[in-house]
C-alpha positions as CSV (number, residue, x, y, z in Angstrom):
1,X,-13.0,29.4,76.9
2,X,-9.8,27.8,75.5
3,X,-10.0,24.4,73.8
4,X,-7.3,22.0,74.7
5,X,-5.9,20.3,71.8
6,X,-4.5,16.9,71.6
7,X,-0.9,16.8,70.9
8,X,1.2,14.5,68.7
9,X,4.9,14.9,68.7
10,X,7.5,13.4,66.2
11,X,11.0,12.9,67.1
12,X,13.5,14.5,64.8
13,X,16.5,13.2,65.8
14,X,18.8,11.9,63.3
15,X,18.3,8.2,64.4
16,X,14.5,8.4,64.0
17,X,14.8,10.1,60.9
18,X,17.2,7.5,59.4
19,X,14.7,5.0,60.6
20,X,11.6,6.2,59.1
21,X,10.3,9.2,60.7
22,X,10.7,11.2,57.8
23,X,7.8,9.1,56.1
24,X,5.9,9.1,59.2
25,X,5.7,12.8,59.4
26,X,4.1,12.7,56.1
27,X,1.5,9.7,57.1
28,X,0.9,11.6,60.1
29,X,0.0,15.1,58.5
30,X,-1.8,13.4,55.7
31,X,-4.0,11.5,58.4
32,X,-4.8,14.9,60.0
33,X,-5.7,16.4,57.0
34,X,-7.9,14.1,55.5
35,X,-9.7,13.7,58.9
36,X,-10.2,17.3,59.2
37,X,-8.4,17.1,62.5
38,X,-5.4,19.7,62.0
39,X,-7.1,22.4,64.0
40,X,-7.8,20.0,66.8
41,X,-4.4,18.8,67.5
42,X,-1.1,20.4,68.0
43,X,1.3,18.2,65.6
44,X,5.0,19.1,65.8
45,X,8.4,18.1,65.8
46,X,10.9,17.7,68.6
47,X,14.8,17.1,68.9
48,X,15.6,13.6,69.9
49,X,13.4,12.0,72.6
50,X,16.8,10.1,73.8
51,X,15.4,6.7,72.8
52,X,17.5,6.2,69.8
53,X,17.9,2.3,69.8
54,X,14.1,1.9,69.7
55,X,13.0,4.6,67.1
56,X,11.5,5.9,65.3
57,X,9.6,7.4,68.0
58,X,6.7,9.7,68.7
59,X,4.4,11.0,71.4
60,X,0.7,11.0,71.8
61,X,-0.4,13.3,74.6
62,X,3.0,12.8,76.2
63,X,2.6,8.9,76.0
64,X,5.9,7.7,74.1
65,X,5.7,5.1,71.6
66,X,8.7,3.5,70.0
67,X,9.5,1.3,67.2
68,X,6.7,3.0,65.0
69,X,6.2,2.2,61.3
70,X,3.8,3.0,58.4
71,X,1.6,0.0,59.6
72,X,1.3,0.6,63.3
73,X,1.2,4.4,63.2
74,X,-2.4,4.6,61.2
75,X,-3.8,2.3,63.9
76,X,-2.4,4.1,67.0
77,X,-3.9,7.2,65.5
78,X,-7.2,5.8,64.8
79,X,-7.3,4.4,68.6
80,X,-5.8,7.9,69.5
81,X,-8.5,10.0,68.0
82,X,-11.3,7.7,68.7
83,X,-12.7,10.2,71.2
84,X,-12.2,13.3,69.1
């Protein structure tokens, strides 16, 4: 039986990176590691999501979340992984 993992995708477009996604990559990775979720989640980057004006962006199981920062992303991850 295959276990379906949750998916976290971070935009690697230059605009999102310039707006802070470089730091968000570290925050998300640390979050997953600190909570022993690395094996439960597929965390990866993807080229531009096409929403450059409202970045930095990430997707949680396909749901696009815009204008993320260090303060909002932890709360979103807490809510997202509430069911894990």
